[in-house]
ZADO-1210 file (C-alpha; in nm, 4 decimals, padded with zeros to 6 digits):
<atoms>
<atom x="04.0511" y="-11.5045" z="01.3373" code="UNK" pos="1"/>
<atom x="04.0687" y="-11.7228" z="01.5980" code="UNK" pos="2"/>
<atom x="04.3689" y="-11.9516" z="01.6129" code="UNK" pos="3"/>
<atom x="04.4536" y="-12.2915" z="01.7519" code="UNK" pos="4"/>
<atom x="04.8004" y="-12.2654" z="01.9483" code="UNK" pos="5"/>
<atom x="05.0595" y="-12.3623" z="01.7252" code="UNK" pos="6"/>
<atom x="04.8931" y="-12.3725" z="01.4203" code="UNK" pos="7"/>
<atom x="04.8964" y="-12.0951" z="01.1275" code="UNK" pos="8"/>
<atom x="04.7043" y="-11.8087" z="01.1092" code="UNK" pos="9"/>
<atom x="04.4270" y="-11.8483" z="00.7995" code="UNK" pos="10"/>
<atom x="04.3402" y="-11.5729" z="00.5563" code="UNK" pos="11"/>
<atom x="04.1943" y="-11.5631" z="00.2459" code="UNK" pos="12"/>
<atom x="04.3431" y="-11.3922" z="-00.0610" code="UNK" pos="13"/>
<atom x="04.2514" y="-11.3510" z="-00.3596" code="UNK" pos="14"/>
<atom x="04.3954" y="-11.2440" z="-00.6957" code="UNK" pos="15"/>
<atom x="04.2418" y="-10.9661" z="-00.9202" code="UNK" pos="16"/>
<atom x="04.2918" y="-10.8262" z="-01.2570" code="UNK" pos="17"/>
<atom x="04.2181" y="-10.7897" z="-01.5946" code="UNK" pos="18"/>
<atom x="04.2870" y="-11.1302" z="-01.7954" code="UNK" pos="19"/>
<atom x="04.6693" y="-11.2521" z="-01.9492" code="UNK" pos="20"/>
<atom x="04.8268" y="-11.0407" z="-01.6439" code="UNK" pos="21"/>
<atom x="04.9758" y="-11.3505" z="-01.4907" code="UNK" pos="22"/>
<atom x="04.7948" y="-11.3883" z="-01.2116" code="UNK" pos="23"/>
<atom x="04.7792" y="-11.7608" z="-01.2713" code="UNK" pos="24"/>
<atom x="05.1327" y="-11.8057" z="-01.3732" code="UNK" pos="25"/>
<atom x="05.1849" y="-11.5824" z="-00.9935" code="UNK" pos="26"/>
<atom x="04.9865" y="-11.8426" z="-00.7971" code="UNK" pos="27"/>
<atom x="05.1965" y="-12.1285" z="-00.9464" code="UNK" pos="28"/>
<atom x="05.4666" y="-11.9912" z="-00.9087" code="UNK" pos="29"/>
<atom x="05.4377" y="-11.9206" z="-00.5218" code="UNK" pos="30"/>
<atom x="05.2557" y="-12.2794" z="-00.4592" code="UNK" pos="31"/>
<atom x="05.4771" y="-12.4648" z="-00.6303" code="UNK" pos="32"/>
<atom x="05.7720" y="-12.3197" z="-00.8027" code="UNK" pos="33"/>
<atom x="05.6139" y="-12.4327" z="-01.1410" code="UNK" pos="34"/>
<atom x="05.6137" y="-12.1715" z="-01.4139" code="UNK" pos="35"/>
<atom x="05.4168" y="-12.2441" z="-01.7855" code="UNK" pos="36"/>
<atom x="05.1913" y="-12.0500" z="-02.0193" code="UNK" pos="37"/>
<atom x="04.8787" y="-12.1303" z="-01.8557" code="UNK" pos="38"/>
<atom x="04.4903" y="-12.1152" z="-02.0251" code="UNK" pos="39"/>
<atom x="04.2619" y="-11.8743" z="-01.8545" code="UNK" pos="40"/>
<atom x="04.1623" y="-11.9332" z="-01.5579" code="UNK" pos="41"/>
<atom x="03.7381" y="-12.0214" z="-01.6221" code="UNK" pos="42"/>
<atom x="03.5416" y="-11.8630" z="-01.2692" code="UNK" pos="43"/>
<atom x="03.8101" y="-11.9355" z="-00.9336" code="UNK" pos="44"/>
<atom x="04.0418" y="-12.1452" z="-00.9373" code="UNK" pos="45"/>
<atom x="04.1993" y="-12.2402" z="-00.5377" code="UNK" pos="46"/>
<atom x="04.5765" y="-12.3042" z="-00.3935" code="UNK" pos="47"/>
<atom x="04.7019" y="-12.3360" z="-00.0251" code="UNK" pos="48"/>
<atom x="05.0458" y="-12.2319" z="00.1179" code="UNK" pos="49"/>
<atom x="05.1751" y="-12.2594" z="00.4203" code="UNK" pos="50"/>
<atom x="05.4208" y="-11.9113" z="00.5099" code="UNK" pos="51"/>
<atom x="05.7000" y="-11.9425" z="00.7733" code="UNK" pos="52"/>
<atom x="05.7826" y="-11.6408" z="00.8750" code="UNK" pos="53"/>
<atom x="05.9932" y="-11.7573" z="01.1876" code="UNK" pos="54"/>
<atom x="05.7978" y="-11.6022" z="01.4813" code="UNK" pos="55"/>
<atom x="05.4615" y="-11.6837" z="01.3270" code="UNK" pos="56"/>
<atom x="05.3114" y="-11.8832" z="01.0057" code="UNK" pos="57"/>
<atom x="04.9716" y="-11.8055" z="00.7757" code="UNK" pos="58"/>
<atom x="04.8178" y="-12.0593" z="00.6348" code="UNK" pos="59"/>
<atom x="04.7683" y="-11.8669" z="00.2826" code="UNK" pos="60"/>
<atom x="04.3633" y="-12.0292" z="00.0946" code="UNK" pos="61"/>
<atom x="04.4673" y="-11.8381" z="-00.2822" code="UNK" pos="62"/>
<atom x="04.1538" y="-11.7682" z="-00.4671" code="UNK" pos="63"/>
<atom x="04.2651" y="-11.7059" z="-00.8328" code="UNK" pos="64"/>
<atom x="03.9558" y="-11.5189" z="-01.0277" code="UNK" pos="65"/>
<atom x="03.9226" y="-11.5385" z="-01.3765" code="UNK" pos="66"/>
<atom x="03.9929" y="-11.2139" z="-01.5565" code="UNK" pos="67"/>
<atom x="03.7419" y="-11.2325" z="-01.7980" code="UNK" pos="68"/>
<atom x="03.4946" y="-10.9542" z="-01.9221" code="UNK" pos="69"/>
<atom x="03.2266" y="-11.2113" z="-01.8884" code="UNK" pos="70"/>
<atom x="03.3514" y="-11.3647" z="-01.5714" code="UNK" pos="71"/>
<atom x="03.3374" y="-11.0264" z="-01.3780" code="UNK" pos="72"/>
<atom x="02.9788" y="-11.0349" z="-01.1775" code="UNK" pos="73"/>
<atom x="03.0724" y="-11.4141" z="-01.0484" code="UNK" pos="74"/>
<atom x="03.4022" y="-11.2849" z="-00.9048" code="UNK" pos="75"/>
<atom x="03.2470" y="-11.0539" z="-00.6528" code="UNK" pos="76"/>
<atom x="03.1435" y="-11.3783" z="-00.5012" code="UNK" pos="77"/>
<atom x="03.4551" y="-11.5178" z="-00.4124" code="UNK" pos="78"/>
<atom x="03.5614" y="-11.1592" z="-00.2697" code="UNK" pos="79"/>
<atom x="03.3395" y="-11.2994" z="00.0433" code="UNK" pos="80"/>
<atom x="03.5421" y="-11.3295" z="00.3362" code="UNK" pos="81"/>
<atom x="03.8716" y="-11.2388" z="00.2340" code="UNK" pos="82"/>
<atom x="04.1637" y="-11.1168" z="00.4325" code="UNK" pos="83"/>
<atom x="04.4035" y="-10.9812" z="00.1450" code="UNK" pos="84"/>
<atom x="04.4054" y="-10.8897" z="-00.2233" code="UNK" pos="85"/>
<atom x="04.6642" y="-10.8534" z="-00.4714" code="UNK" pos="86"/>
<atom x="04.5989" y="-10.6176" z="-00.7498" code="UNK" pos="87"/>
<atom x="04.7847" y="-10.7780" z="-01.0333" code="UNK" pos="88"/>
<atom x="04.8623" y="-10.5928" z="-01.3815" code="UNK" pos="89"/>
<atom x="05.1364" y="-10.6189" z="-01.6575" code="UNK" pos="90"/>
<atom x="05.3985" y="-10.3886" z="-01.6565" code="UNK" pos="91"/>
<atom x="05.3517" y="-10.3873" z="-02.0885" code="UNK" pos="92"/>
<atom x="04.9745" y="-10.3186" z="-02.0999" code="UNK" pos="93"/>
<atom x="04.8676" y="-09.9535" z="-01.9197" code="UNK" pos="94"/>
<atom x="04.5082" y="-10.0999" z="-02.0051" code="UNK" pos="95"/>
<atom x="04.5718" y="-10.3511" z="-01.7441" code="UNK" pos="96"/>
<atom x="04.6822" y="-10.0479" z="-01.5338" code="UNK" pos="97"/>
<atom x="04.3626" y="-09.8979" z="-01.5123" code="UNK" pos="98"/>
<atom x="04.1965" y="-10.2393" z="-01.4576" code="UNK" pos="99"/>
<atom x="04.3571" y="-10.3176" z="-01.1290" code="UNK" pos="100"/>
<atom x="04.2379" y="-09.9324" z="-01.0617" code="UNK" pos="101"/>
<atom x="03.9015" y="-10.0052" z="-01.1763" code="UNK" pos="102"/>
<atom x="03.8931" y="-10.3794" z="-00.9210" code="UNK" pos="103"/>
<atom x="04.0052" y="-10.1438" z="-00.6470" code="UNK" pos="104"/>
<atom x="03.7320" y="-09.9264" z="-00.6778" code="UNK" pos="105"/>
<atom x="03.5567" y="-10.2913" z="-00.6648" code="UNK" pos="106"/>
<atom x="03.7096" y="-10.3899" z="-00.2877" code="UNK" pos="107"/>
<atom x="03.6391" y="-10.0546" z="-00.1746" code="UNK" pos="108"/>
<atom x="03.2491" y="-10.1108" z="-00.2633" code="UNK" pos="109"/>
<atom x="03.2570" y="-10.4767" z="-00.0843" code="UNK" pos="110"/>
<atom x="03.4203" y="-10.4296" z="00.1969" code="UNK" pos="111"/>
<atom x="03.3926" y="-10.3167" z="00.5341" code="UNK" pos="112"/>
<atom x="03.6473" y="-10.0672" z="00.6511" code="UNK" pos="113"/>
<atom x="03.9506" y="-10.3105" z="00.7579" code="UNK" pos="114"/>
<atom x="03.8764" y="-10.6429" z="00.6053" code="UNK" pos="115"/>
<atom x="04.1300" y="-10.6169" z="00.3655" code="UNK" pos="116"/>
<atom x="04.5015" y="-10.6109" z="00.3107" code="UNK" pos="117"/>
<atom x="04.6001" y="-10.4954" z="-00.0551" code="UNK" pos="118"/>
<atom x="04.9097" y="-10.5220" z="-00.2829" code="UNK" pos="119"/>
<atom x="04.9774" y="-10.3879" z="-00.6104" code="UNK" pos="120"/>
<atom x="05.1407" y="-10.6144" z="-00.8144" code="UNK" pos="121"/>
<atom x="05.3025" y="-10.5102" z="-01.1857" code="UNK" pos="122"/>
<atom x="05.4237" y="-10.8365" z="-01.3099" code="UNK" pos="123"/>
<atom x="05.6194" y="-10.9526" z="-01.6117" code="UNK" pos="124"/>
<atom x="05.9521" y="-10.7620" z="-01.5434" code="UNK" pos="125"/>
<atom x="06.1303" y="-11.0159" z="-01.7199" code="UNK" pos="126"/>
<atom x="05.9450" y="-10.8280" z="-02.0591" code="UNK" pos="127"/>
<atom x="06.0906" y="-10.4847" z="-01.9934" code="UNK" pos="128"/>
<atom x="06.1956" y="-10.3759" z="-02.2985" code="UNK" pos="129"/>
<atom x="05.8067" y="-10.3556" z="-02.3953" code="UNK" pos="130"/>
<atom x="05.6897" y="-10.1814" z="-02.0656" code="UNK" pos="131"/>
<atom x="05.3703" y="-09.8976" z="-02.1007" code="UNK" pos="132"/>
<atom x="05.3694" y="-09.8883" z="-01.7191" code="UNK" pos="133"/>
<atom x="05.6643" y="-09.7064" z="-01.4929" code="UNK" pos="134"/>
<atom x="05.8001" y="-09.8095" z="-01.1684" code="UNK" pos="135"/>
<atom x="05.7470" y="-09.4976" z="-01.1007" code="UNK" pos="136"/>
<atom x="05.3762" y="-09.5279" z="-01.2125" code="UNK" pos="137"/>
<atom x="05.2747" y="-09.7718" z="-00.9965" code="UNK" pos="138"/>
<atom x="05.4208" y="-09.6797" z="-00.7219" code="UNK" pos="139"/>
<atom x="05.2950" y="-09.3396" z="-00.7201" code="UNK" pos="140"/>
<atom x="04.9382" y="-09.4575" z="-00.7278" code="UNK" pos="141"/>
<atom x="05.0066" y="-09.7305" z="-00.4422" code="UNK" pos="142"/>
<atom x="05.1296" y="-09.4231" z="-00.2441" code="UNK" pos="143"/>
<atom x="04.8079" y="-09.1866" z="-00.2906" code="UNK" pos="144"/>
<atom x="04.6071" y="-09.5401" z="-00.2064" code="UNK" pos="145"/>
<atom x="04.8539" y="-09.6498" z="00.0965" code="UNK" pos="146"/>
<atom x="04.8719" y="-09.9639" z="-00.0708" code="UNK" pos="147"/>
<atom x="05.1624" y="-10.2378" z="-00.0203" code="UNK" pos="148"/>
<atom x="05.3762" y="-10.2215" z="-00.4046" code="UNK" pos="149"/>
<atom x="05.5730" y="-10.4679" z="-00.5694" code="UNK" pos="150"/>
<atom x="05.6400" y="-10.5605" z="-00.9357" code="UNK" pos="151"/>
<atom x="05.6914" y="-10.9229" z="-01.0300" code="UNK" pos="152"/>
<atom x="05.8006" y="-11.1503" z="-01.2899" code="UNK" pos="153"/>
<atom x="05.6139" y="-11.5136" z="-01.2723" code="UNK" pos="154"/>
<atom x="05.8437" y="-11.6469" z="-01.5644" code="UNK" pos="155"/>
<atom x="06.2106" y="-11.5358" z="-01.4243" code="UNK" pos="156"/>
<atom x="06.0864" y="-11.5777" z="-01.0371" code="UNK" pos="157"/>
<atom x="06.1104" y="-11.2068" z="-00.9366" code="UNK" pos="158"/>
<atom x="05.9926" y="-11.0938" z="-00.5709" code="UNK" pos="159"/>
<atom x="05.7377" y="-11.3697" z="-00.6637" code="UNK" pos="160"/>
<atom x="05.7663" y="-11.5473" z="-00.3098" code="UNK" pos="161"/>
<atom x="05.8698" y="-11.1803" z="-00.1142" code="UNK" pos="162"/>
<atom x="05.5234" y="-11.0298" z="-00.2798" code="UNK" pos="163"/>
<atom x="05.3208" y="-11.2785" z="-00.1041" code="UNK" pos="164"/>
<atom x="05.5303" y="-11.2971" z="00.2566" code="UNK" pos="165"/>
<atom x="05.5236" y="-10.9359" z="00.2623" code="UNK" pos="166"/>
<atom x="05.1090" y="-10.9663" z="00.2523" code="UNK" pos="167"/>
<atom x="05.1129" y="-11.2399" z="00.5065" code="UNK" pos="168"/>
<atom x="05.3543" y="-11.0197" z="00.7851" code="UNK" pos="169"/>
<atom x="05.0797" y="-10.7217" z="00.7293" code="UNK" pos="170"/>
<atom x="04.8417" y="-10.9550" z="00.8102" code="UNK" pos="171"/>
<atom x="04.9985" y="-11.1421" z="01.0505" code="UNK" pos="172"/>
<atom x="05.0972" y="-10.7709" z="01.2370" code="UNK" pos="173"/>
<atom x="04.7029" y="-10.6483" z="01.1929" code="UNK" pos="174"/>
<atom x="04.6017" y="-10.9446" z="01.3681" code="UNK" pos="175"/>
<atom x="04.8611" y="-10.8676" z="01.6931" code="UNK" pos="176"/>
<atom x="04.7493" y="-10.5063" z="01.7077" code="UNK" pos="177"/>
<atom x="04.3570" y="-10.6131" z="01.7026" code="UNK" pos="178"/>
<atom x="04.4484" y="-10.9450" z="01.9277" code="UNK" pos="179"/>
<atom x="04.5969" y="-10.6133" z="02.1853" code="UNK" pos="180"/>
<atom x="04.3187" y="-10.4067" z="02.1692" code="UNK" pos="181"/>
<atom x="04.0774" y="-10.3823" z="02.3943" code="UNK" pos="182"/>
<atom x="03.7534" y="-10.4300" z="02.2360" code="UNK" pos="183"/>
<atom x="03.5544" y="-10.0769" z="02.1926" code="UNK" pos="184"/>
<atom x="03.3663" y="-10.0151" z="01.9129" code="UNK" pos="185"/>
<atom x="03.5034" y="-10.0778" z="01.5138" code="UNK" pos="186"/>
<atom x="03.9049" y="-10.0889" z="01.6200" code="UNK" pos="187"/>
<atom x="03.9824" y="-10.2097" z="01.3053" code="UNK" pos="188"/>
<atom x="04.1848" y="-10.0246" z="01.0553" code="UNK" pos="189"/>
<atom x="04.0972" y="-09.8719" z="00.7725" code="UNK" pos="190"/>
<atom x="04.1143" y="-10.0373" z="00.3191" code="UNK" pos="191"/>
<atom x="04.3520" y="-09.7571" z="00.2620" code="UNK" pos="192"/>
<atom x="04.4363" y="-09.7418" z="00.6429" code="UNK" pos="193"/>
<atom x="04.8455" y="-09.8610" z="00.4935" code="UNK" pos="194"/>
<atom x="05.1199" y="-10.0433" z="00.5289" code="UNK" pos="195"/>
<atom x="05.3355" y="-10.0444" z="00.8825" code="UNK" pos="196"/>
<atom x="05.6720" y="-09.8672" z="00.8357" code="UNK" pos="197"/>
<atom x="05.8354" y="-10.2213" z="00.6878" code="UNK" pos="198"/>
<atom x="05.6621" y="-10.2672" z="00.3667" code="UNK" pos="199"/>
<atom x="05.6467" y="-09.9542" z="00.2292" code="UNK" pos="200"/>
<atom x="05.9017" y="-09.9723" z="-00.0485" code="UNK" pos="201"/>
<atom x="05.9140" y="-10.3194" z="-00.1263" code="UNK" pos="202"/>
<atom x="06.0446" y="-10.2730" z="-00.5541" code="UNK" pos="203"/>
<atom x="06.3526" y="-10.3319" z="-00.6737" code="UNK" pos="204"/>
</atoms>
């Protein structure tokens, strides 16, 4: 993606996952540092946020997709042109974890290799007493698919900024590598190429 000197790189990020996992709450916490119980998203909501990473900056265009089954087919329209995706599940719902894995399959159908950075996000760590998906289960699936991984709580503001920042860093590093490469053939990274070393262990 072309960049005007001094301007942040613009990246499209989509939030995917089943209903009530906290996608909208994560977006609101990140963009506005606000938390409130939100009504189900209808179709898609849109947010923007500039991420300052010191030497470089990125501007996220965040598309928060509806998780309800009736909107599933429409969500594919919002995939187009995405650079990154957060696959969100609720750590208190094993079913939402399975749905996140299904969304990954959908992404793999829609995108050519190298088009998206994918992070698996286990949300609602503030409800740890009701946990159905262990930290290890999330980590193991993410590692098996070479995804970024983090557990968060939008309510408690736990690792929300860190999750988005990790994705931004990976996007910027990939963009820099692509700029340095001599164009010959398809030099893009595969969807499951995996994160660079700095972002592999983000869950604490």
